[in-house]
C-alpha positions in Angstrom: -10.3 -11.2 -2.3 -11.6 -14.7 -1.6 -9.7 -17.3 0.4 -10.0 -20.8 1.8 -8.0 -22.5 4.5 -7.1 -26.1 4.7 -5.7 -27.8 7.8 -3.2 -30.6 7.5 -2.1 -31.6 11.0 -0.5 -28.5 12.5 0.1 -26.8 9.1 -2.3 -24.5 7.2 -2.6 -24.1 3.5 -4.3 -20.9 2.4 -5.4 -20.2 -1.2 -6.2 -16.6 -1.9 -7.9 -15.7 -5.2 -9.0 -12.4 -6.7 -5.8 -10.6 -5.8 -5.3 -8.7 -9.0 -4.2 -5.1 -8.3 -3.6 -6.0 -4.6 -1.0 -8.7 -4.9 2.0 -6.6 -4.0 0.3 -5.1 -0.9 -0.8 -8.5 0.2 2.7 -9.9 -0.2 4.1 -7.0 1.9 1.5 -7.7 4.6 2.4 -11.4 4.6 6.1 -10.5 4.9 5.2 -8.4 8.0 3.4 -11.4 9.5 6.4 -13.5 8.8 8.6 -11.0 10.7 6.1 -10.7 13.6 5.4 -7.0 12.8 1.9 -7.2 11.3 -1.0 -5.2 12.6 -3.4 -8.2 12.8 -5.6 -8.4 15.9 -4.1 -11.8 16.8 -0.9 -13.3 18.2 -1.0 -16.3 15.9 2.3 -15.1 14.3 4.0 -16.3 17.5 3.1 -19.9 16.5 4.7 -19.4 13.0 7.8 -21.4 12.3 7.8 -20.7 8.5 5.7 -19.2 5.8 6.0 -20.3 2.2 4.5 -18.1 -0.4 3.6 -19.0 -4.0 2.2 -16.4 -6.3 0.4 -16.6 -9.6 -1.3 -13.9 -11.8 -4.5 -13.6 -9.7 -3.8 -15.8 -6.7 -1.4 -16.4 -3.8 -0.9 -19.7 -1.9 0.5 -19.7 1.6 1.8 -22.6 3.6 2.0 -21.8 7.3 4.1 -24.2 9.3 3.7 -24.0 13.1 6.4 -24.3 15.6 6.9 -27.6 17.4 4.3 -28.2 20.0 2.1 -25.4 18.6 -1.0 -25.4 16.4 -2.7 -22.5 14.6 -6.2 -21.4 15.6 -8.0 -21.3 12.3 -10.6 -18.7 13.5 -7.7 -16.4 14.5 -6.1 -16.8 11.1 -9.5 -16.0 9.5 -9.6 -12.8 11.6 -6.1 -11.9 10.5 -6.9 -12.5 6.8 -10.1 -10.4 7.1 -8.2 -7.6 8.8 -5.4 -7.7 6.2 -8.0 -7.6 3.3 -9.9 -4.7 4.9 -6.7 -2.7 5.5 -5.7 -3.1 1.9 -9.1 -2.2 0.6 -9.1 1.0 2.7 -5.6 1.9 1.5 -6.7 1.2 -2.1 -9.8 3.4 -1.6 -7.6 6.3 -0.4 -5.4 6.1 -3.5 -8.5 5.9 -5.7 -9.9 9.1 -4.2 -6.8 11.2 -4.8 
């Protein structure tokens, strides 16, 4: 999974590529972030007003809109995406072993 993050004011746009075979797990993880129940090592979800998700065959696009008066910390969002990717890879490896 490869991703890039673009900042536009207080909003973030994240393009994630190479999600083939992992898309459903990633979408589930992003839903948990949206609900504030994710396992990411950050509290950035507290700044989230809305999360729009657009999915294609091998990519996912996210639009994170922050709450009024808040701004996302791009480094913390990077940590969250890296954590999510690693968690999904580890889960996938477990399934591949069995």
